[in-house]
mmJSON file of the N, C-alpha and C atoms, coordinates in Angstrom:
{"data_MODEL":{"atom_site":{
"group_PDB":["ATOM","ATOM","ATOM","ATOM","ATOM","ATOM","ATOM","ATOM","ATOM","ATOM","ATOM","ATOM","ATOM","ATOM","ATOM","ATOM","ATOM","ATOM","ATOM","ATOM","ATOM","ATOM","ATOM","ATOM","ATOM","ATOM","ATOM","ATOM","ATOM","ATOM","ATOM","ATOM","ATOM","ATOM","ATOM","ATOM","ATOM","ATOM","ATOM","ATOM","ATOM","ATOM","ATOM","ATOM","ATOM","ATOM","ATOM","ATOM","ATOM","ATOM","ATOM","ATOM","ATOM","ATOM","ATOM","ATOM","ATOM","ATOM","ATOM","ATOM","ATOM","ATOM","ATOM","ATOM","ATOM","ATOM","ATOM","ATOM","ATOM","ATOM","ATOM","ATOM","ATOM","ATOM","ATOM","ATOM","ATOM","ATOM","ATOM","ATOM","ATOM","ATOM","ATOM","ATOM","ATOM","ATOM","ATOM","ATOM","ATOM","ATOM","ATOM","ATOM","ATOM","ATOM","ATOM","ATOM","ATOM","ATOM","ATOM","ATOM","ATOM","ATOM","ATOM","ATOM","ATOM","ATOM","ATOM","ATOM","ATOM","ATOM","ATOM","ATOM","ATOM","ATOM","ATOM","ATOM","ATOM","ATOM","ATOM","ATOM","ATOM","ATOM","ATOM","ATOM","ATOM","ATOM","ATOM","ATOM","ATOM","ATOM","ATOM","ATOM","ATOM","ATOM","ATOM","ATOM","ATOM","ATOM","ATOM","ATOM","ATOM","ATOM","ATOM","ATOM","ATOM","ATOM","ATOM","ATOM","ATOM","ATOM","ATOM","ATOM","ATOM","ATOM","ATOM","ATOM","ATOM","ATOM","ATOM","ATOM","ATOM","ATOM","ATOM","ATOM","ATOM","ATOM","ATOM","ATOM","ATOM","ATOM","ATOM","ATOM","ATOM","ATOM","ATOM","ATOM","ATOM","ATOM","ATOM","ATOM","ATOM","ATOM","ATOM","ATOM","ATOM","ATOM","ATOM","ATOM","ATOM","ATOM","ATOM","ATOM","ATOM","ATOM","ATOM","ATOM","ATOM","ATOM","ATOM","ATOM","ATOM","ATOM","ATOM","ATOM","ATOM","ATOM","ATOM"],
"id":[1,2,3,4,5,6,7,8,9,10,11,12,13,14,15,16,17,18,19,20,21,22,23,24,25,26,27,28,29,30,31,32,33,34,35,36,37,38,39,40,41,42,43,44,45,46,47,48,49,50,51,52,53,54,55,56,57,58,59,60,61,62,63,64,65,66,67,68,69,70,71,72,73,74,75,76,77,78,79,80,81,82,83,84,85,86,87,88,89,90,91,92,93,94,95,96,97,98,99,100,101,102,103,104,105,106,107,108,109,110,111,112,113,114,115,116,117,118,119,120,121,122,123,124,125,126,127,128,129,130,131,132,133,134,135,136,137,138,139,140,141,142,143,144,145,146,147,148,149,150,151,152,153,154,155,156,157,158,159,160,161,162,163,164,165,166,167,168,169,170,171,172,173,174,175,176,177,178,179,180,181,182,183,184,185,186,187,188,189,190,191,192,193,194,195,196,197,198,199,200,201,202,203,204,205,206,207],
"type_symbol":["N","C","C","N","C","C","N","C","C","N","C","C","N","C","C","N","C","C","N","C","C","N","C","C","N","C","C","N","C","C","N","C","C","N","C","C","N","C","C","N","C","C","N","C","C","N","C","C","N","C","C","N","C","C","N","C","C","N","C","C","N","C","C","N","C","C","N","C","C","N","C","C","N","C","C","N","C","C","N","C","C","N","C","C","N","C","C","N","C","C","N","C","C","N","C","C","N","C","C","N","C","C","N","C","C","N","C","C","N","C","C","N","C","C","N","C","C","N","C","C","N","C","C","N","C","C","N","C","C","N","C","C","N","C","C","N","C","C","N","C","C","N","C","C","N","C","C","N","C","C","N","C","C","N","C","C","N","C","C","N","C","C","N","C","C","N","C","C","N","C","C","N","C","C","N","C","C","N","C","C","N","C","C","N","C","C","N","C","C","N","C","C","N","C","C","N","C","C","N","C","C","N","C","C","N","C","C"],
"label_atom_id":["N","CA","C","N","CA","C","N","CA","C","N","CA","C","N","CA","C","N","CA","C","N","CA","C","N","CA","C","N","CA","C","N","CA","C","N","CA","C","N","CA","C","N","CA","C","N","CA","C","N","CA","C","N","CA","C","N","CA","C","N","CA","C","N","CA","C","N","CA","C","N","CA","C","N","CA","C","N","CA","C","N","CA","C","N","CA","C","N","CA","C","N","CA","C","N","CA","C","N","CA","C","N","CA","C","N","CA","C","N","CA","C","N","CA","C","N","CA","C","N","CA","C","N","CA","C","N","CA","C","N","CA","C","N","CA","C","N","CA","C","N","CA","C","N","CA","C","N","CA","C","N","CA","C","N","CA","C","N","CA","C","N","CA","C","N","CA","C","N","CA","C","N","CA","C","N","CA","C","N","CA","C","N","CA","C","N","CA","C","N","CA","C","N","CA","C","N","CA","C","N","CA","C","N","CA","C","N","CA","C","N","CA","C","N","CA","C","N","CA","C","N","CA","C","N","CA","C","N","CA","C","N","CA","C","N","CA","C","N","CA","C"],
"label_alt_id":[null,null,null,null,null,null,null,null,null,null,null,null,null,null,null,null,null,null,null,null,null,null,null,null,null,null,null,null,null,null,null,null,null,null,null,null,null,null,null,null,null,null,null,null,null,null,null,null,null,null,null,null,null,null,null,null,null,null,null,null,null,null,null,null,null,null,null,null,null,null,null,null,null,null,null,null,null,null,null,null,null,null,null,null,null,null,null,null,null,null,null,null,null,null,null,null,null,null,null,null,null,null,null,null,null,null,null,null,null,null,null,null,null,null,null,null,null,null,null,null,null,null,null,null,null,null,null,null,null,null,null,null,null,null,null,null,null,null,null,null,null,null,null,null,null,null,null,null,null,null,null,null,null,null,null,null,null,null,null,null,null,null,null,null,null,null,null,null,null,null,null,null,null,null,null,null,null,null,null,null,null,null,null,null,null,null,null,null,null,null,null,null,null,null,null,null,null,null,null,null,null,null,null,null,null,null,null],
"label_comp_id":["ARG","ARG","ARG","THR","THR","THR","SER","SER","SER","ALA","ALA","ALA","ARG","ARG","ARG","SER","SER","SER","HIS","HIS","HIS","LEU","LEU","LEU","THR","THR","THR","ALA","ALA","ALA","PHE","PHE","PHE","THR","THR","THR","SER","SER","SER","GLY","GLY","GLY","THR","THR","THR","SER","SER","SER","GLN","GLN","GLN","PRO","PRO","PRO","GLY","GLY","GLY","THR","THR","THR","SER","SER","SER","SER","SER","SER","LEU","LEU","LEU","ASN","ASN","ASN","TRP","TRP","TRP","LEU","LEU","LEU","PRO","PRO","PRO","GLY","GLY","GLY","GLU","GLU","GLU","THR","THR","THR","LEU","LEU","LEU","SER","SER","SER","SER","SER","SER","THR","THR","THR","ILE","ILE","ILE","ILE","ILE","ILE","VAL","VAL","VAL","PRO","PRO","PRO","LEU","LEU","LEU","GLY","GLY","GLY","PRO","PRO","PRO","ASP","ASP","ASP","GLY","GLY","GLY","ALA","ALA","ALA","VAL","VAL","VAL","SER","SER","SER","LEU","LEU","LEU","PHE","PHE","PHE","ASN","ASN","ASN","ALA","ALA","ALA","GLY","GLY","GLY","GLY","GLY","GLY","SER","SER","SER","ALA","ALA","ALA","ASP","ASP","ASP","LEU","LEU","LEU","ALA","ALA","ALA","VAL","VAL","VAL","ASP","ASP","ASP","ILE","ILE","ILE","LEU","LEU","LEU","GLY","GLY","GLY","TYR","TYR","TYR","VAL","VAL","VAL","ASP","ASP","ASP","ALA","ALA","ALA","GLY","GLY","GLY","PRO","PRO","PRO","VAL","VAL","VAL"],
"label_asym_id":["A","A","A","A","A","A","A","A","A","A","A","A","A","A","A","A","A","A","A","A","A","A","A","A","A","A","A","A","A","A","A","A","A","A","A","A","A","A","A","A","A","A","A","A","A","A","A","A","A","A","A","A","A","A","A","A","A","A","A","A","A","A","A","A","A","A","A","A","A","A","A","A","A","A","A","A","A","A","A","A","A","A","A","A","A","A","A","A","A","A","A","A","A","A","A","A","A","A","A","A","A","A","A","A","A","A","A","A","A","A","A","A","A","A","A","A","A","A","A","A","A","A","A","A","A","A","A","A","A","A","A","A","A","A","A","A","A","A","A","A","A","A","A","A","A","A","A","A","A","A","A","A","A","A","A","A","A","A","A","A","A","A","A","A","A","A","A","A","A","A","A","A","A","A","A","A","A","A","A","A","A","A","A","A","A","A","A","A","A","A","A","A","A","A","A","A","A","A","A","A","A","A","A","A","A","A","A"],
"label_entity_id":["1","1","1","1","1","1","1","1","1","1","1","1","1","1","1","1","1","1","1","1","1","1","1","1","1","1","1","1","1","1","1","1","1","1","1","1","1","1","1","1","1","1","1","1","1","1","1","1","1","1","1","1","1","1","1","1","1","1","1","1","1","1","1","1","1","1","1","1","1","1","1","1","1","1","1","1","1","1","1","1","1","1","1","1","1","1","1","1","1","1","1","1","1","1","1","1","1","1","1","1","1","1","1","1","1","1","1","1","1","1","1","1","1","1","1","1","1","1","1","1","1","1","1","1","1","1","1","1","1","1","1","1","1","1","1","1","1","1","1","1","1","1","1","1","1","1","1","1","1","1","1","1","1","1","1","1","1","1","1","1","1","1","1","1","1","1","1","1","1","1","1","1","1","1","1","1","1","1","1","1","1","1","1","1","1","1","1","1","1","1","1","1","1","1","1","1","1","1","1","1","1","1","1","1","1","1","1"],
"label_seq_id":[1,1,1,2,2,2,3,3,3,4,4,4,5,5,5,6,6,6,7,7,7,8,8,8,9,9,9,10,10,10,11,11,11,12,12,12,13,13,13,14,14,14,15,15,15,16,16,16,17,17,17,18,18,18,19,19,19,20,20,20,21,21,21,22,22,22,23,23,23,24,24,24,25,25,25,26,26,26,27,27,27,28,28,28,29,29,29,30,30,30,31,31,31,32,32,32,33,33,33,34,34,34,35,35,35,36,36,36,37,37,37,38,38,38,39,39,39,40,40,40,41,41,41,42,42,42,43,43,43,44,44,44,45,45,45,46,46,46,47,47,47,48,48,48,49,49,49,50,50,50,51,51,51,52,52,52,53,53,53,54,54,54,55,55,55,56,56,56,57,57,57,58,58,58,59,59,59,60,60,60,61,61,61,62,62,62,63,63,63,64,64,64,65,65,65,66,66,66,67,67,67,68,68,68,69,69,69],
"pdbx_PDB_ins_code":[null,null,null,null,null,null,null,null,null,null,null,null,null,null,null,null,null,null,null,null,null,null,null,null,null,null,null,null,null,null,null,null,null,null,null,null,null,null,null,null,null,null,null,null,null,null,null,null,null,null,null,null,null,null,null,null,null,null,null,null,null,null,null,null,null,null,null,null,null,null,null,null,null,null,null,null,null,null,null,null,null,null,null,null,null,null,null,null,null,null,null,null,null,null,null,null,null,null,null,null,null,null,null,null,null,null,null,null,null,null,null,null,null,null,null,null,null,null,null,null,null,null,null,null,null,null,null,null,null,null,null,null,null,null,null,null,null,null,null,null,null,null,null,null,null,null,null,null,null,null,null,null,null,null,null,null,null,null,null,null,null,null,null,null,null,null,null,null,null,null,null,null,null,null,null,null,null,null,null,null,null,null,null,null,null,null,null,null,null,null,null,null,null,null,null,null,null,null,null,null,null,null,null,null,null,null,null],
"Cartn_x":[-6.573,-5.933,-5.025,-3.413,-2.447,-2.077,-1.343,-1.689,0.104,1.084,2.356,3.362,4.191,5.195,5.513,5.391,5.519,5.02,5.276,5.335,4.565,4.12,3.251,3.971,4.137,4.459,3.644,3.547,2.29,2.707,2.729,3.376,3.103,3.247,2.342,2.274,0.824,0.994,1.635,2.232,2.968,4.185,4.668,6.31,6.938,8.071,9.081,8.645,8.175,7.968,9.569,9.357,10.498,11.089,12.378,12.549,12.302,11.405,11.126,9.662,9.766,8.075,7.456,6.217,5.337,4.688,4.377,3.853,4.254,4.687,5.484,4.401,4.283,3.387,4.151,3.527,3.689,2.229,2.781,1.212,0.015,-0.448,-1.991,-2.83,-1.716,-1.526,-2.373,-3.601,-4.368,-3.776,-3.691,-2.516,-3.306,-3.082,-3.617,-2.155,-2.302,-1.114,-2.115,-1.095,-1.616,-0.422,-0.55,0.082,0.533,0.737,0.489,0.956,0.586,1.287,0.471,1.185,0.757,0.304,-0.713,-1.889,-0.821,-1.26,-0.385,-1.041,-0.828,-1.379,-2.921,-3.027,-4.161,-5.296,-4.77,-5.51,-5.159,-4.796,-4.458,-3.103,-2.877,-1.763,-1.464,-0.703,-0.512,0.167,-0.228,-0.098,0.438,1.403,2.235,2.763,1.809,1.801,3.5,4.301,5.208,5.459,4.642,3.781,2.945,2.477,1.016,0.171,-0.844,-1.91,-2.472,-3.244,-3.862,-4.448,-5.605,-7.143,-6.724,-6.963,-6.749,-7.85,-8.228,-9.438,-8.445,-8.649,-8.058,-9.16,-8.628,-9.675,-8.917,-9.242,-8.837,-9.475,-8.932,-8.645,-8.9,-8.238,-7.949,-7.349,-7.17,-6.141,-5.911,-4.539,-4.093,-3.829,-4.59,-3.899,-2.885,-1.635,-0.228,-0.657,-1.711,-2.082,-2.142,-1.782,-2.462,-3.943,-3.5,-5.164,-5.374],
"Cartn_y":[1.415,1.596,2.376,2.969,2.9,4.016,5.519,6.023,6.038,5.494,5.95,4.833,4.581,3.383,4.072,3.125,4.065,2.505,2.737,2.178,2.064,1.754,1.911,1.436,2.291,2.126,2.369,0.896,0.675,0.604,1.575,1.599,1.459,1.813,2.091,3.434,4.246,5.433,6.139,7.002,8.074,7.479,7.115,6.206,6.847,7.198,7.514,6.215,6.648,6.133,5.2,3.966,3.26,3.289,2.608,3.209,2.055,0.937,-0.047,-0.149,-0.606,-0.815,-1.59,-1.764,-2.731,-3.17,-2.483,-2.833,-2.355,-3.001,-1.734,-2.53,-1.284,-1.223,-0.783,-1.183,-0.441,0.519,1.037,2.357,1.285,1.74,0.904,-0.66,-1.074,-2.206,-2.277,-3.41,-3.52,-4.887,-4.424,-5.901,-5.862,-7.146,-7.302,-7.387,-7.287,-8.224,-8.214,-9.117,-9.389,-8.562,-7.676,-6.84,-6.668,-7.083,-7.466,-5.917,-5.078,-3.764,-3.365,-3.249,-3.057,-1.829,-1.536,-0.684,0.603,1.797,2.927,3.122,3.906,4.166,4.465,5.231,6.073,4.418,3.687,2.523,2.271,3.493,3.638,2.993,2.867,2.949,3.907,4.286,4.943,4.42,5.477,4.802,5.815,5.06,6.492,6.042,6.854,6.351,7.435,6.787,7.776,8.443,8.295,8.79,8.635,9.766,9.115,9.148,8.485,7.794,6.875,6.252,5.0,5.016,4.143,3.818,2.435,3.018,1.658,1.522,0.386,-0.334,-1.252,-0.769,-1.935,-1.815,-3.266,-4.343,-4.794,-4.905,-4.949,-6.496,-7.727,-9.057,-9.557,-9.124,-9.568,-8.379,-9.393,-8.31,-9.29,-8.784,-9.809,-9.059,-9.579,-8.557,-8.898,-8.278,-8.944,-8.648,-7.991,-8.371,-9.596,-9.448,-10.644,-11.745,-12.902,-13.403,-14.057],
"Cartn_z":[-13.556,-14.572,-13.612,-14.584,-14.296,-15.539,-15.21,-16.527,-16.77,-15.412,-16.145,-15.437,-15.629,-15.097,-13.825,-12.602,-11.576,-10.147,-9.313,-7.683,-6.688,-6.119,-4.699,-3.799,-2.385,-1.229,-0.399,0.044,1.256,3.075,3.842,5.108,6.281,7.237,8.708,8.892,8.979,8.96,10.385,10.193,11.393,11.203,10.602,9.796,9.062,8.963,7.436,6.446,5.065,3.713,3.981,3.417,3.479,1.948,1.826,0.59,-0.822,-0.062,-1.323,-1.611,-2.517,-3.325,-3.004,-2.752,-2.494,-3.642,-4.837,-5.974,-7.093,-7.981,-9.423,-10.569,-11.461,-12.632,-14.201,-14.99,-16.138,-16.643,-17.928,-18.027,-18.49,-18.142,-18.587,-17.786,-17.112,-16.458,-15.369,-15.429,-14.069,-13.01,-11.961,-11.049,-9.868,-9.52,-7.781,-6.81,-6.045,-4.441,-3.391,-2.825,-1.332,-0.466,0.161,0.995,2.313,3.477,4.82,5.262,5.652,6.528,7.912,8.926,10.489,10.482,11.008,11.153,12.33,11.951,13.124,14.067,14.814,16.313,15.959,14.466,14.406,13.543,13.618,13.088,11.303,10.469,8.872,8.911,7.45,6.781,5.885,5.544,4.485,2.774,1.933,0.775,0.022,-0.621,-1.46,-3.352,-4.479,-5.789,-6.426,-6.834,-7.59,-8.505,-9.608,-10.207,-11.369,-11.867,-12.891,-11.571,-12.482,-11.843,-11.192,-10.533,-10.497,-9.542,-9.966,-8.85,-8.063,-7.18,-5.684,-5.435,-4.761,-4.25,-2.926,-1.881,-0.882,0.431,0.537,1.217,2.472,3.717,4.624,4.906,4.924,4.318,6.238,6.958,8.277,9.383,10.231,11.353,12.538,13.035,13.569,15.033,16.335,17.317,17.831,18.303,19.203,20.673,21.26,22.521,23.181,24.668,25.48,24.877,24.789,24.675,25.706],
"occupancy":[1.0,1.0,1.0,1.0,1.0,1.0,1.0,1.0,1.0,1.0,1.0,1.0,1.0,1.0,1.0,1.0,1.0,1.0,1.0,1.0,1.0,1.0,1.0,1.0,1.0,1.0,1.0,1.0,1.0,1.0,1.0,1.0,1.0,1.0,1.0,1.0,1.0,1.0,1.0,1.0,1.0,1.0,1.0,1.0,1.0,1.0,1.0,1.0,1.0,1.0,1.0,1.0,1.0,1.0,1.0,1.0,1.0,1.0,1.0,1.0,1.0,1.0,1.0,1.0,1.0,1.0,1.0,1.0,1.0,1.0,1.0,1.0,1.0,1.0,1.0,1.0,1.0,1.0,1.0,1.0,1.0,1.0,1.0,1.0,1.0,1.0,1.0,1.0,1.0,1.0,1.0,1.0,1.0,1.0,1.0,1.0,1.0,1.0,1.0,1.0,1.0,1.0,1.0,1.0,1.0,1.0,1.0,1.0,1.0,1.0,1.0,1.0,1.0,1.0,1.0,1.0,1.0,1.0,1.0,1.0,1.0,1.0,1.0,1.0,1.0,1.0,1.0,1.0,1.0,1.0,1.0,1.0,1.0,1.0,1.0,1.0,1.0,1.0,1.0,1.0,1.0,1.0,1.0,1.0,1.0,1.0,1.0,1.0,1.0,1.0,1.0,1.0,1.0,1.0,1.0,1.0,1.0,1.0,1.0,1.0,1.0,1.0,1.0,1.0,1.0,1.0,1.0,1.0,1.0,1.0,1.0,1.0,1.0,1.0,1.0,1.0,1.0,1.0,1.0,1.0,1.0,1.0,1.0,1.0,1.0,1.0,1.0,1.0,1.0,1.0,1.0,1.0,1.0,1.0,1.0,1.0,1.0,1.0,1.0,1.0,1.0,1.0,1.0,1.0,1.0,1.0,1.0],
"B_iso_or_equiv":[0.0,0.0,0.0,0.0,0.0,0.0,0.0,0.0,0.0,0.0,0.0,0.0,0.0,0.0,0.0,0.0,0.0,0.0,0.0,0.0,0.0,0.0,0.0,0.0,0.0,0.0,0.0,0.0,0.0,0.0,0.0,0.0,0.0,0.0,0.0,0.0,0.0,0.0,0.0,0.0,0.0,0.0,0.0,0.0,0.0,0.0,0.0,0.0,0.0,0.0,0.0,0.0,0.0,0.0,0.0,0.0,0.0,0.0,0.0,0.0,0.0,0.0,0.0,0.0,0.0,0.0,0.0,0.0,0.0,0.0,0.0,0.0,0.0,0.0,0.0,0.0,0.0,0.0,0.0,0.0,0.0,0.0,0.0,0.0,0.0,0.0,0.0,0.0,0.0,0.0,0.0,0.0,0.0,0.0,0.0,0.0,0.0,0.0,0.0,0.0,0.0,0.0,0.0,0.0,0.0,0.0,0.0,0.0,0.0,0.0,0.0,0.0,0.0,0.0,0.0,0.0,0.0,0.0,0.0,0.0,0.0,0.0,0.0,0.0,0.0,0.0,0.0,0.0,0.0,0.0,0.0,0.0,0.0,0.0,0.0,0.0,0.0,0.0,0.0,0.0,0.0,0.0,0.0,0.0,0.0,0.0,0.0,0.0,0.0,0.0,0.0,0.0,0.0,0.0,0.0,0.0,0.0,0.0,0.0,0.0,0.0,0.0,0.0,0.0,0.0,0.0,0.0,0.0,0.0,0.0,0.0,0.0,0.0,0.0,0.0,0.0,0.0,0.0,0.0,0.0,0.0,0.0,0.0,0.0,0.0,0.0,0.0,0.0,0.0,0.0,0.0,0.0,0.0,0.0,0.0,0.0,0.0,0.0,0.0,0.0,0.0,0.0,0.0,0.0,0.0,0.0,0.0],
"pdbx_formal_charge":[null,null,null,null,null,null,null,null,null,null,null,null,null,null,null,null,null,null,null,null,null,null,null,null,null,null,null,null,null,null,null,null,null,null,null,null,null,null,null,null,null,null,null,null,null,null,null,null,null,null,null,null,null,null,null,null,null,null,null,null,null,null,null,null,null,null,null,null,null,null,null,null,null,null,null,null,null,null,null,null,null,null,null,null,null,null,null,null,null,null,null,null,null,null,null,null,null,null,null,null,null,null,null,null,null,null,null,null,null,null,null,null,null,null,null,null,null,null,null,null,null,null,null,null,null,null,null,null,null,null,null,null,null,null,null,null,null,null,null,null,null,null,null,null,null,null,null,null,null,null,null,null,null,null,null,null,null,null,null,null,null,null,null,null,null,null,null,null,null,null,null,null,null,null,null,null,null,null,null,null,null,null,null,null,null,null,null,null,null,null,null,null,null,null,null,null,null,null,null,null,null,null,null,null,null,null,null],
"auth_seq_id":[1,1,1,2,2,2,3,3,3,4,4,4,5,5,5,6,6,6,7,7,7,8,8,8,9,9,9,10,10,10,11,11,11,12,12,12,13,13,13,14,14,14,15,15,15,16,16,16,17,17,17,18,18,18,19,19,19,20,20,20,21,21,21,22,22,22,23,23,23,24,24,24,25,25,25,26,26,26,27,27,27,28,28,28,29,29,29,30,30,30,31,31,31,32,32,32,33,33,33,34,34,34,35,35,35,36,36,36,37,37,37,38,38,38,39,39,39,40,40,40,41,41,41,42,42,42,43,43,43,44,44,44,45,45,45,46,46,46,47,47,47,48,48,48,49,49,49,50,50,50,51,51,51,52,52,52,53,53,53,54,54,54,55,55,55,56,56,56,57,57,57,58,58,58,59,59,59,60,60,60,61,61,61,62,62,62,63,63,63,64,64,64,65,65,65,66,66,66,67,67,67,68,68,68,69,69,69],
"auth_comp_id":["ARG","ARG","ARG","THR","THR","THR","SER","SER","SER","ALA","ALA","ALA","ARG","ARG","ARG","SER","SER","SER","HIS","HIS","HIS","LEU","LEU","LEU","THR","THR","THR","ALA","ALA","ALA","PHE","PHE","PHE","THR","THR","THR","SER","SER","SER","GLY","GLY","GLY","THR","THR","THR","SER","SER","SER","GLN","GLN","GLN","PRO","PRO","PRO","GLY","GLY","GLY","THR","THR","THR","SER","SER","SER","SER","SER","SER","LEU","LEU","LEU","ASN","ASN","ASN","TRP","TRP","TRP","LEU","LEU","LEU","PRO","PRO","PRO","GLY","GLY","GLY","GLU","GLU","GLU","THR","THR","THR","LEU","LEU","LEU","SER","SER","SER","SER","SER","SER","THR","THR","THR","ILE","ILE","ILE","ILE","ILE","ILE","VAL","VAL","VAL","PRO","PRO","PRO","LEU","LEU","LEU","GLY","GLY","GLY","PRO","PRO","PRO","ASP","ASP","ASP","GLY","GLY","GLY","ALA","ALA","ALA","VAL","VAL","VAL","SER","SER","SER","LEU","LEU","LEU","PHE","PHE","PHE","ASN","ASN","ASN","ALA","ALA","ALA","GLY","GLY","GLY","GLY","GLY","GLY","SER","SER","SER","ALA","ALA","ALA","ASP","ASP","ASP","LEU","LEU","LEU","ALA","ALA","ALA","VAL","VAL","VAL","ASP","ASP","ASP","ILE","ILE","ILE","LEU","LEU","LEU","GLY","GLY","GLY","TYR","TYR","TYR","VAL","VAL","VAL","ASP","ASP","ASP","ALA","ALA","ALA","GLY","GLY","GLY","PRO","PRO","PRO","VAL","VAL","VAL"],
"auth_asym_id":["A","A","A","A","A","A","A","A","A","A","A","A","A","A","A","A","A","A","A","A","A","A","A","A","A","A","A","A","A","A","A","A","A","A","A","A","A","A","A","A","A","A","A","A","A","A","A","A","A","A","A","A","A","A","A","A","A","A","A","A","A","A","A","A","A","A","A","A","A","A","A","A","A","A","A","A","A","A","A","A","A","A","A","A","A","A","A","A","A","A","A","A","A","A","A","A","A","A","A","A","A","A","A","A","A","A","A","A","A","A","A","A","A","A","A","A","A","A","A","A","A","A","A","A","A","A","A","A","A","A","A","A","A","A","A","A","A","A","A","A","A","A","A","A","A","A","A","A","A","A","A","A","A","A","A","A","A","A","A","A","A","A","A","A","A","A","A","A","A","A","A","A","A","A","A","A","A","A","A","A","A","A","A","A","A","A","A","A","A","A","A","A","A","A","A","A","A","A","A","A","A","A","A","A","A","A","A"],
"auth_atom_id":["N","CA","C","N","CA","C","N","CA","C","N","CA","C","N","CA","C","N","CA","C","N","CA","C","N","CA","C","N","CA","C","N","CA","C","N","CA","C","N","CA","C","N","CA","C","N","CA","C","N","CA","C","N","CA","C","N","CA","C","N","CA","C","N","CA","C","N","CA","C","N","CA","C","N","CA","C","N","CA","C","N","CA","C","N","CA","C","N","CA","C","N","CA","C","N","CA","C","N","CA","C","N","CA","C","N","CA","C","N","CA","C","N","CA","C","N","CA","C","N","CA","C","N","CA","C","N","CA","C","N","CA","C","N","CA","C","N","CA","C","N","CA","C","N","CA","C","N","CA","C","N","CA","C","N","CA","C","N","CA","C","N","CA","C","N","CA","C","N","CA","C","N","CA","C","N","CA","C","N","CA","C","N","CA","C","N","CA","C","N","CA","C","N","CA","C","N","CA","C","N","CA","C","N","CA","C","N","CA","C","N","CA","C","N","CA","C","N","CA","C","N","CA","C","N","CA","C","N","CA","C","N","CA","C","N","CA","C","N","CA","C"],
"pdbx_PDB_model_num":[1,1,1,1,1,1,1,1,1,1,1,1,1,1,1,1,1,1,1,1,1,1,1,1,1,1,1,1,1,1,1,1,1,1,1,1,1,1,1,1,1,1,1,1,1,1,1,1,1,1,1,1,1,1,1,1,1,1,1,1,1,1,1,1,1,1,1,1,1,1,1,1,1,1,1,1,1,1,1,1,1,1,1,1,1,1,1,1,1,1,1,1,1,1,1,1,1,1,1,1,1,1,1,1,1,1,1,1,1,1,1,1,1,1,1,1,1,1,1,1,1,1,1,1,1,1,1,1,1,1,1,1,1,1,1,1,1,1,1,1,1,1,1,1,1,1,1,1,1,1,1,1,1,1,1,1,1,1,1,1,1,1,1,1,1,1,1,1,1,1,1,1,1,1,1,1,1,1,1,1,1,1,1,1,1,1,1,1,1,1,1,1,1,1,1,1,1,1,1,1,1,1,1,1,1,1,1]
}}}
């Protein structure tokens, strides 16, 4: 659940936070979305909540290896 009007930004770890949001919500909303974020060199992503509190559940549903086949 969310406690305040806010937004989440998901981005590659080790990079600057972009100026766009990945998900927007109003207080009390429960919602879901599919977001594709490249992994950083450490194999992680960064998540930023702009305000209030929000419970997050993050699942890795797939992985695309861009290296040679």
